N, C-alpha and C positions, 0 to 999 in steps of 0.2 A: 099555355097549351100543355096538355097532359100527354105523356108518352106511356103507352102500354108496354108491359114487359113482352119480350118476344114469346110467341106461342111455343109451347113444348110439345105440340101435337106433331109428332114425326112419323105418323102411321104410314103415309104414302111413301116416304123415303125408305122405311123399313121393309115395306112390301116389295119395293123395287129391288132392294138388296137381296131379300130372300128369293124372289123370283129369278133373279140373275143367277144366284148360286144353284137353285134347283136345276135350271137348264144346263149349267156347266157340269154339275155333278152327274146328271142323267147322261149327258153326252159323253163324258169321260168314262163313266162306268159301263156304258153300252159297248165300249171297245171289247170288253170281255165276252160280249154276246154278238160278235160280228156286226157291230154298230147298229144293233136292233134295240131301240129304246123300249119297245113294248115287251120284248123278251126280258130285258133287264128289270122292268117294273114288275112283271109277273114273278120272275125268279126271286126278286127281293121281297115281294109280298109273302111268298111261301116261307122263306127262311125267317122273316120277321114274325110271322104268325107262329112258326115252330118254336120260337125262343122268346116271345114277348114276356112270358111269365118269369124269365130269368133276368130282366133288366136291372133289378137292384141286387142281384146275387153277385157279391164281390169275388166269388170263386172264378167267375167268367168275365172279369172286367179287363184283364190284360190282353194284349195282342195275341199271344199264343196260348191263352187259356180258353180253348174252344170247347163249348159244351159238347159232351158225348152224345151219341145217338140216343142213348137211353133217357136223356134229359129233354129231348126234343118232342114237342107235342105235334102229332100229325094234324094237318089242316084239311078239312073237307072241301069239296068243290063249292058247297054253299057258302062257307066262310070266305073262300077266295073270291067268289062272285060279289059278296058284300064289300070286300076290301078293294077290289079292282073292277069297278063297274064298267063293263064293256060288252059288246055283243057276245053271246055265249059261244058262237062258232069260232070266234077269234080266240077267246080264252081257252077253250078246249083244245084248239089246234096248237096253241103255244105250250100248253101243259104237256101234250103228247110229244112235242118237239124237245122239251126239257127232259122228259123221261127218256126219249131215244138217245139224247146226248149223254145220258148217265149222270146228270147233275141234280136230278130230282128222282126220288124213288116213290113208287106207289106201294103203300102198305094197306093191310085190311082196314085200318082206321083212317087213312088219308094220305096226303102227300108230305114228304119229308126231304129236305136237303141234307144229305148225310155229312157228318163231321169231316170225312176225308176230303170233301170238296173245298172246305175252308183252309186246309193245310197246303193247298197248292200255292206255289210262289206268287202267281199272278193275283190270287185272291188276297194274300197277305199284302202285296203291293197296293191293291185296290183299297184295302182297309186303311193303309197309311195315307193314301192319296185323299180318300174321303175325309179322314180325320183332319188332314191339313186344310182342306176346303172349308170344313166346319170352323176351324180356328180362324181362318181368314174372314169368314162371314161374321163371326162374333166380333172380331176386331173392327170390321167395317161398320157393323151395327152400332158398336160403342162410339165410333167416330161420328156417326149420324145422331148421337144423343140418346141411343136406346139404353135403358137401365135394366139390368137383370135383377129386378126386385119388385117392389110394389108399383102397381100401375098408378100414374098421376091421377089425382083426385078428379079432375074434370073429365078424364076418359073412363074412369071406373064406374061412373054413374050414367054412362051412355050419352054424355054431352058431346055434341059434334062441333 
């Protein structure tokens, strides 16, 4: 009798781990938005779009090296719609709410989350918490056999 090596197809386990962490992160981060996950998602989409061009810029890698307002690219409503697909009346309503709260600014070129928002202690705490969740997720993924490198040969070619 021939025994086959155990499958190293751990996709379902990894998807469960990531899904679990997405829910935990969104629930936790929503605390800063009066437990409103939709507000958290829209707020996050805006600041991510404002700063995605800075991802590899080492000047802004450390916790307190926050990109200045001049480095932020305003996001248009069309860009935001593509990033956060939801009914327009909901998206517009939440954007207005974020502007009224003073954590998003409307500029002639689009929406910006100003640097000052990220210097608030609760935002720095949230950054630390999110970083900790990500480290826990990476550890759990490694424990489930996920390798942060090349995809296994049988998965790379679409073999199921």
